[in-house]
Chimera marker file (.cmm) of the C-alpha trace (Angstrom):
<marker_set name="trace">
<marker id="1" x="-40.701" y="-20.619" z="-0.048" r="1" g="1" b="0" radius="0.5"/>
<marker id="2" x="-38.355" y="-22.191" z="-2.583" r="1" g="1" b="0" radius="0.5"/>
<marker id="3" x="-37.860" y="-18.825" z="-4.225" r="1" g="1" b="0" radius="0.5"/>
<marker id="4" x="-36.786" y="-17.334" z="-0.918" r="1" g="1" b="0" radius="0.5"/>
<marker id="5" x="-34.158" y="-20.064" z="-0.454" r="1" g="1" b="0" radius="0.5"/>
<marker id="6" x="-32.865" y="-19.648" z="-4.000" r="1" g="1" b="0" radius="0.5"/>
<marker id="7" x="-32.696" y="-15.891" z="-3.652" r="1" g="1" b="0" radius="0.5"/>
<marker id="8" x="-30.908" y="-16.219" z="-0.306" r="1" g="1" b="0" radius="0.5"/>
<marker id="9" x="-28.371" y="-18.645" z="-1.775" r="1" g="1" b="0" radius="0.5"/>
<marker id="10" x="-27.770" y="-16.327" z="-4.725" r="1" g="1" b="0" radius="0.5"/>
<marker id="11" x="-27.218" y="-13.336" z="-2.435" r="1" g="1" b="0" radius="0.5"/>
<marker id="12" x="-24.747" y="-15.266" z="-0.278" r="1" g="1" b="0" radius="0.5"/>
<marker id="13" x="-22.706" y="-16.304" z="-3.317" r="1" g="1" b="0" radius="0.5"/>
<marker id="14" x="-22.846" y="-12.824" z="-4.832" r="1" g="1" b="0" radius="0.5"/>
<marker id="15" x="-21.709" y="-11.190" z="-1.602" r="1" g="1" b="0" radius="0.5"/>
<marker id="16" x="-18.807" y="-13.630" z="-1.257" r="1" g="1" b="0" radius="0.5"/>
<marker id="17" x="-17.646" y="-12.804" z="-4.776" r="1" g="1" b="0" radius="0.5"/>
<marker id="18" x="-17.952" y="-9.106" z="-4.093" r="1" g="1" b="0" radius="0.5"/>
<marker id="19" x="-15.259" y="-9.325" z="-1.412" r="1" g="1" b="0" radius="0.5"/>
<marker id="20" x="-12.773" y="-11.168" z="-3.638" r="1" g="1" b="0" radius="0.5"/>
<marker id="21" x="-9.671" y="-9.258" z="-4.664" r="1" g="1" b="0" radius="0.5"/>
<marker id="22" x="-7.251" y="-9.713" z="-7.550" r="1" g="1" b="0" radius="0.5"/>
<marker id="23" x="-3.450" y="-9.682" z="-7.389" r="1" g="1" b="0" radius="0.5"/>
<marker id="24" x="-1.057" y="-9.813" z="-10.323" r="1" g="1" b="0" radius="0.5"/>
<marker id="25" x="2.642" y="-10.377" z="-9.972" r="1" g="1" b="0" radius="0.5"/>
<marker id="26" x="5.508" y="-12.804" z="-10.029" r="1" g="1" b="0" radius="0.5"/>
<marker id="27" x="4.751" y="-16.355" z="-8.836" r="1" g="1" b="0" radius="0.5"/>
<marker id="28" x="7.508" y="-17.592" z="-6.539" r="1" g="1" b="0" radius="0.5"/>
<marker id="29" x="8.439" y="-20.599" z="-4.432" r="1" g="1" b="0" radius="0.5"/>
<marker id="30" x="7.192" y="-19.795" z="-0.919" r="1" g="1" b="0" radius="0.5"/>
<marker id="31" x="10.088" y="-21.777" z="0.581" r="1" g="1" b="0" radius="0.5"/>
<marker id="32" x="12.446" y="-18.935" z="-0.257" r="1" g="1" b="0" radius="0.5"/>
<marker id="33" x="9.982" y="-16.049" z="-0.305" r="1" g="1" b="0" radius="0.5"/>
<marker id="34" x="12.394" y="-13.461" z="1.054" r="1" g="1" b="0" radius="0.5"/>
<marker id="35" x="11.468" y="-10.178" z="-0.686" r="1" g="1" b="0" radius="0.5"/>
<marker id="36" x="15.160" y="-9.319" z="-1.192" r="1" g="1" b="0" radius="0.5"/>
<marker id="37" x="16.025" y="-12.501" z="-3.111" r="1" g="1" b="0" radius="0.5"/>
<marker id="38" x="12.928" y="-13.538" z="-5.045" r="1" g="1" b="0" radius="0.5"/>
<marker id="39" x="14.925" y="-13.888" z="-8.282" r="1" g="1" b="0" radius="0.5"/>
<marker id="40" x="16.217" y="-17.256" z="-7.061" r="1" g="1" b="0" radius="0.5"/>
<marker id="41" x="12.717" y="-18.460" z="-6.168" r="1" g="1" b="0" radius="0.5"/>
<marker id="42" x="11.466" y="-19.560" z="-9.598" r="1" g="1" b="0" radius="0.5"/>
<marker id="43" x="8.872" y="-22.304" z="-8.987" r="1" g="1" b="0" radius="0.5"/>
<marker id="44" x="8.648" y="-25.609" z="-10.841" r="1" g="1" b="0" radius="0.5"/>
<marker id="45" x="5.953" y="-28.269" z="-11.164" r="1" g="1" b="0" radius="0.5"/>
<marker id="46" x="7.461" y="-29.976" z="-8.095" r="1" g="1" b="0" radius="0.5"/>
<marker id="47" x="7.096" y="-26.862" z="-5.907" r="1" g="1" b="0" radius="0.5"/>
<marker id="48" x="4.759" y="-27.556" z="-2.981" r="1" g="1" b="0" radius="0.5"/>
<marker id="49" x="4.148" y="-24.050" z="-1.606" r="1" g="1" b="0" radius="0.5"/>
<marker id="50" x="3.686" y="-20.917" z="-3.694" r="1" g="1" b="0" radius="0.5"/>
<marker id="51" x="3.548" y="-17.182" z="-3.075" r="1" g="1" b="0" radius="0.5"/>
<marker id="52" x="2.973" y="-14.153" z="-5.261" r="1" g="1" b="0" radius="0.5"/>
<marker id="53" x="5.108" y="-11.029" z="-5.229" r="1" g="1" b="0" radius="0.5"/>
<marker id="54" x="2.570" y="-8.336" z="-6.056" r="1" g="1" b="0" radius="0.5"/>
<marker id="55" x="3.949" y="-4.796" z="-6.064" r="1" g="1" b="0" radius="0.5"/>
<marker id="56" x="6.752" y="-5.713" z="-3.666" r="1" g="1" b="0" radius="0.5"/>
<marker id="57" x="4.491" y="-7.453" z="-1.150" r="1" g="1" b="0" radius="0.5"/>
<marker id="58" x="4.817" y="-11.225" z="-0.799" r="1" g="1" b="0" radius="0.5"/>
<marker id="59" x="1.542" y="-13.061" z="-0.175" r="1" g="1" b="0" radius="0.5"/>
<marker id="60" x="1.475" y="-16.824" z="0.338" r="1" g="1" b="0" radius="0.5"/>
<marker id="61" x="-1.238" y="-19.041" z="-1.154" r="1" g="1" b="0" radius="0.5"/>
<marker id="62" x="-3.456" y="-21.277" z="0.993" r="1" g="1" b="0" radius="0.5"/>
<marker id="63" x="-3.475" y="-25.083" z="0.632" r="1" g="1" b="0" radius="0.5"/>
<marker id="64" x="-6.171" y="-25.032" z="-2.048" r="1" g="1" b="0" radius="0.5"/>
<marker id="65" x="-4.281" y="-22.300" z="-3.892" r="1" g="1" b="0" radius="0.5"/>
<marker id="66" x="-1.082" y="-24.340" z="-3.761" r="1" g="1" b="0" radius="0.5"/>
<marker id="67" x="-2.938" y="-27.286" z="-5.313" r="1" g="1" b="0" radius="0.5"/>
<marker id="68" x="-4.359" y="-25.048" z="-8.061" r="1" g="1" b="0" radius="0.5"/>
<marker id="69" x="-0.935" y="-23.524" z="-8.737" r="1" g="1" b="0" radius="0.5"/>
<marker id="70" x="0.703" y="-26.973" z="-8.879" r="1" g="1" b="0" radius="0.5"/>
<marker id="71" x="-1.855" y="-28.130" z="-11.435" r="1" g="1" b="0" radius="0.5"/>
<marker id="72" x="-1.410" y="-24.948" z="-13.486" r="1" g="1" b="0" radius="0.5"/>
<marker id="73" x="2.382" y="-25.418" z="-13.401" r="1" g="1" b="0" radius="0.5"/>
<marker id="74" x="2.049" y="-28.992" z="-14.666" r="1" g="1" b="0" radius="0.5"/>
<marker id="75" x="-0.195" y="-27.854" z="-17.514" r="1" g="1" b="0" radius="0.5"/>
<marker id="76" x="2.232" y="-25.030" z="-18.322" r="1" g="1" b="0" radius="0.5"/>
<marker id="77" x="5.251" y="-27.358" z="-18.390" r="1" g="1" b="0" radius="0.5"/>
<marker id="78" x="3.431" y="-29.901" z="-20.572" r="1" g="1" b="0" radius="0.5"/>
<marker id="79" x="2.240" y="-27.306" z="-23.067" r="1" g="1" b="0" radius="0.5"/>
<marker id="80" x="3.532" y="-27.063" z="-26.622" r="1" g="1" b="0" radius="0.5"/>
<marker id="81" x="5.259" y="-23.793" z="-25.687" r="1" g="1" b="0" radius="0.5"/>
<marker id="82" x="7.398" y="-25.309" z="-22.929" r="1" g="1" b="0" radius="0.5"/>
<marker id="83" x="10.641" y="-24.454" z="-24.763" r="1" g="1" b="0" radius="0.5"/>
<marker id="84" x="9.653" y="-20.772" z="-24.648" r="1" g="1" b="0" radius="0.5"/>
<marker id="85" x="8.721" y="-21.081" z="-20.966" r="1" g="1" b="0" radius="0.5"/>
<marker id="86" x="12.054" y="-22.519" z="-19.806" r="1" g="1" b="0" radius="0.5"/>
<marker id="87" x="14.012" y="-20.338" z="-17.354" r="1" g="1" b="0" radius="0.5"/>
<marker id="88" x="11.455" y="-17.557" z="-17.544" r="1" g="1" b="0" radius="0.5"/>
<marker id="89" x="9.817" y="-15.866" z="-14.617" r="1" g="1" b="0" radius="0.5"/>
<marker id="90" x="6.205" y="-16.833" z="-14.159" r="1" g="1" b="0" radius="0.5"/>
<marker id="91" x="3.584" y="-14.170" z="-13.695" r="1" g="1" b="0" radius="0.5"/>
<marker id="92" x="0.199" y="-14.970" z="-12.251" r="1" g="1" b="0" radius="0.5"/>
<marker id="93" x="-3.164" y="-13.414" z="-11.598" r="1" g="1" b="0" radius="0.5"/>
<marker id="94" x="-4.735" y="-14.648" z="-8.375" r="1" g="1" b="0" radius="0.5"/>
<marker id="95" x="-8.297" y="-13.995" z="-7.225" r="1" g="1" b="0" radius="0.5"/>
<marker id="96" x="-9.379" y="-14.552" z="-3.645" r="1" g="1" b="0" radius="0.5"/>
<marker id="97" x="-9.435" y="-13.022" z="-0.196" r="1" g="1" b="0" radius="0.5"/>
<marker id="98" x="-6.443" y="-12.212" z="1.981" r="1" g="1" b="0" radius="0.5"/>
<marker id="99" x="-6.018" y="-12.786" z="5.686" r="1" g="1" b="0" radius="0.5"/>
<marker id="100" x="-2.694" y="-12.261" z="7.487" r="1" g="1" b="0" radius="0.5"/>
<marker id="101" x="-0.608" y="-12.293" z="4.259" r="1" g="1" b="0" radius="0.5"/>
<marker id="102" x="-2.195" y="-15.564" z="3.059" r="1" g="1" b="0" radius="0.5"/>
<marker id="103" x="-4.538" y="-15.569" z="0.067" r="1" g="1" b="0" radius="0.5"/>
<marker id="104" x="-7.520" y="-17.918" z="0.141" r="1" g="1" b="0" radius="0.5"/>
<marker id="105" x="-7.437" y="-18.612" z="-3.595" r="1" g="1" b="0" radius="0.5"/>
<marker id="106" x="-10.580" y="-18.741" z="-5.711" r="1" g="1" b="0" radius="0.5"/>
<marker id="107" x="-8.725" y="-18.907" z="-9.034" r="1" g="1" b="0" radius="0.5"/>
<marker id="108" x="-5.226" y="-18.613" z="-10.455" r="1" g="1" b="0" radius="0.5"/>
<marker id="109" x="-4.049" y="-17.964" z="-14.009" r="1" g="1" b="0" radius="0.5"/>
<marker id="110" x="-0.414" y="-18.313" z="-15.083" r="1" g="1" b="0" radius="0.5"/>
<marker id="111" x="1.198" y="-16.380" z="-17.921" r="1" g="1" b="0" radius="0.5"/>
<link id1="1" id2="2" r="1" g="1" b="0" radius="0.2"/>
<link id1="2" id2="3" r="1" g="1" b="0" radius="0.2"/>
<link id1="3" id2="4" r="1" g="1" b="0" radius="0.2"/>
<link id1="4" id2="5" r="1" g="1" b="0" radius="0.2"/>
<link id1="5" id2="6" r="1" g="1" b="0" radius="0.2"/>
<link id1="6" id2="7" r="1" g="1" b="0" radius="0.2"/>
<link id1="7" id2="8" r="1" g="1" b="0" radius="0.2"/>
<link id1="8" id2="9" r="1" g="1" b="0" radius="0.2"/>
<link id1="9" id2="10" r="1" g="1" b="0" radius="0.2"/>
<link id1="10" id2="11" r="1" g="1" b="0" radius="0.2"/>
<link id1="11" id2="12" r="1" g="1" b="0" radius="0.2"/>
<link id1="12" id2="13" r="1" g="1" b="0" radius="0.2"/>
<link id1="13" id2="14" r="1" g="1" b="0" radius="0.2"/>
<link id1="14" id2="15" r="1" g="1" b="0" radius="0.2"/>
<link id1="15" id2="16" r="1" g="1" b="0" radius="0.2"/>
<link id1="16" id2="17" r="1" g="1" b="0" radius="0.2"/>
<link id1="17" id2="18" r="1" g="1" b="0" radius="0.2"/>
<link id1="18" id2="19" r="1" g="1" b="0" radius="0.2"/>
<link id1="19" id2="20" r="1" g="1" b="0" radius="0.2"/>
<link id1="20" id2="21" r="1" g="1" b="0" radius="0.2"/>
<link id1="21" id2="22" r="1" g="1" b="0" radius="0.2"/>
<link id1="22" id2="23" r="1" g="1" b="0" radius="0.2"/>
<link id1="23" id2="24" r="1" g="1" b="0" radius="0.2"/>
<link id1="24" id2="25" r="1" g="1" b="0" radius="0.2"/>
<link id1="25" id2="26" r="1" g="1" b="0" radius="0.2"/>
<link id1="26" id2="27" r="1" g="1" b="0" radius="0.2"/>
<link id1="27" id2="28" r="1" g="1" b="0" radius="0.2"/>
<link id1="28" id2="29" r="1" g="1" b="0" radius="0.2"/>
<link id1="29" id2="30" r="1" g="1" b="0" radius="0.2"/>
<link id1="30" id2="31" r="1" g="1" b="0" radius="0.2"/>
<link id1="31" id2="32" r="1" g="1" b="0" radius="0.2"/>
<link id1="32" id2="33" r="1" g="1" b="0" radius="0.2"/>
<link id1="33" id2="34" r="1" g="1" b="0" radius="0.2"/>
<link id1="34" id2="35" r="1" g="1" b="0" radius="0.2"/>
<link id1="35" id2="36" r="1" g="1" b="0" radius="0.2"/>
<link id1="36" id2="37" r="1" g="1" b="0" radius="0.2"/>
<link id1="37" id2="38" r="1" g="1" b="0" radius="0.2"/>
<link id1="38" id2="39" r="1" g="1" b="0" radius="0.2"/>
<link id1="39" id2="40" r="1" g="1" b="0" radius="0.2"/>
<link id1="40" id2="41" r="1" g="1" b="0" radius="0.2"/>
<link id1="41" id2="42" r="1" g="1" b="0" radius="0.2"/>
<link id1="42" id2="43" r="1" g="1" b="0" radius="0.2"/>
<link id1="43" id2="44" r="1" g="1" b="0" radius="0.2"/>
<link id1="44" id2="45" r="1" g="1" b="0" radius="0.2"/>
<link id1="45" id2="46" r="1" g="1" b="0" radius="0.2"/>
<link id1="46" id2="47" r="1" g="1" b="0" radius="0.2"/>
<link id1="47" id2="48" r="1" g="1" b="0" radius="0.2"/>
<link id1="48" id2="49" r="1" g="1" b="0" radius="0.2"/>
<link id1="49" id2="50" r="1" g="1" b="0" radius="0.2"/>
<link id1="50" id2="51" r="1" g="1" b="0" radius="0.2"/>
<link id1="51" id2="52" r="1" g="1" b="0" radius="0.2"/>
<link id1="52" id2="53" r="1" g="1" b="0" radius="0.2"/>
<link id1="53" id2="54" r="1" g="1" b="0" radius="0.2"/>
<link id1="54" id2="55" r="1" g="1" b="0" radius="0.2"/>
<link id1="55" id2="56" r="1" g="1" b="0" radius="0.2"/>
<link id1="56" id2="57" r="1" g="1" b="0" radius="0.2"/>
<link id1="57" id2="58" r="1" g="1" b="0" radius="0.2"/>
<link id1="58" id2="59" r="1" g="1" b="0" radius="0.2"/>
<link id1="59" id2="60" r="1" g="1" b="0" radius="0.2"/>
<link id1="60" id2="61" r="1" g="1" b="0" radius="0.2"/>
<link id1="61" id2="62" r="1" g="1" b="0" radius="0.2"/>
<link id1="62" id2="63" r="1" g="1" b="0" radius="0.2"/>
<link id1="63" id2="64" r="1" g="1" b="0" radius="0.2"/>
<link id1="64" id2="65" r="1" g="1" b="0" radius="0.2"/>
<link id1="65" id2="66" r="1" g="1" b="0" radius="0.2"/>
<link id1="66" id2="67" r="1" g="1" b="0" radius="0.2"/>
<link id1="67" id2="68" r="1" g="1" b="0" radius="0.2"/>
<link id1="68" id2="69" r="1" g="1" b="0" radius="0.2"/>
<link id1="69" id2="70" r="1" g="1" b="0" radius="0.2"/>
<link id1="70" id2="71" r="1" g="1" b="0" radius="0.2"/>
<link id1="71" id2="72" r="1" g="1" b="0" radius="0.2"/>
<link id1="72" id2="73" r="1" g="1" b="0" radius="0.2"/>
<link id1="73" id2="74" r="1" g="1" b="0" radius="0.2"/>
<link id1="74" id2="75" r="1" g="1" b="0" radius="0.2"/>
<link id1="75" id2="76" r="1" g="1" b="0" radius="0.2"/>
<link id1="76" id2="77" r="1" g="1" b="0" radius="0.2"/>
<link id1="77" id2="78" r="1" g="1" b="0" radius="0.2"/>
<link id1="78" id2="79" r="1" g="1" b="0" radius="0.2"/>
<link id1="79" id2="80" r="1" g="1" b="0" radius="0.2"/>
<link id1="80" id2="81" r="1" g="1" b="0" radius="0.2"/>
<link id1="81" id2="82" r="1" g="1" b="0" radius="0.2"/>
<link id1="82" id2="83" r="1" g="1" b="0" radius="0.2"/>
<link id1="83" id2="84" r="1" g="1" b="0" radius="0.2"/>
<link id1="84" id2="85" r="1" g="1" b="0" radius="0.2"/>
<link id1="85" id2="86" r="1" g="1" b="0" radius="0.2"/>
<link id1="86" id2="87" r="1" g="1" b="0" radius="0.2"/>
<link id1="87" id2="88" r="1" g="1" b="0" radius="0.2"/>
<link id1="88" id2="89" r="1" g="1" b="0" radius="0.2"/>
<link id1="89" id2="90" r="1" g="1" b="0" radius="0.2"/>
<link id1="90" id2="91" r="1" g="1" b="0" radius="0.2"/>
<link id1="91" id2="92" r="1" g="1" b="0" radius="0.2"/>
<link id1="92" id2="93" r="1" g="1" b="0" radius="0.2"/>
<link id1="93" id2="94" r="1" g="1" b="0" radius="0.2"/>
<link id1="94" id2="95" r="1" g="1" b="0" radius="0.2"/>
<link id1="95" id2="96" r="1" g="1" b="0" radius="0.2"/>
<link id1="96" id2="97" r="1" g="1" b="0" radius="0.2"/>
<link id1="97" id2="98" r="1" g="1" b="0" radius="0.2"/>
<link id1="98" id2="99" r="1" g="1" b="0" radius="0.2"/>
<link id1="99" id2="100" r="1" g="1" b="0" radius="0.2"/>
<link id1="100" id2="101" r="1" g="1" b="0" radius="0.2"/>
<link id1="101" id2="102" r="1" g="1" b="0" radius="0.2"/>
<link id1="102" id2="103" r="1" g="1" b="0" radius="0.2"/>
<link id1="103" id2="104" r="1" g="1" b="0" radius="0.2"/>
<link id1="104" id2="105" r="1" g="1" b="0" radius="0.2"/>
<link id1="105" id2="106" r="1" g="1" b="0" radius="0.2"/>
<link id1="106" id2="107" r="1" g="1" b="0" radius="0.2"/>
<link id1="107" id2="108" r="1" g="1" b="0" radius="0.2"/>
<link id1="108" id2="109" r="1" g="1" b="0" radius="0.2"/>
<link id1="109" id2="110" r="1" g="1" b="0" radius="0.2"/>
<link id1="110" id2="111" r="1" g="1" b="0" radius="0.2"/>
</marker_set>
């Protein structure tokens, strides 16, 4: 019986991961996420809401994704390469599922 439960749990997790998608693009401040003026929307470590401009489509991050992006921004700004990162656009790879132009973020990686 235990094996059945373990197998069921594994299948549930595997199926959830199978539906995850990946987006790569420019990370922007969701407060000014107007597709025509995203150049002025460079986020900082104090940004509270993020979005990603992937192939011209702006997708906002959910609350958990915003927390993950904030943490990644803090790590990025505290890194030894922060002088190289200053005033540079931030690209990101986001994995998760999308619903109504909002990504439920599983993971985020900044470059």
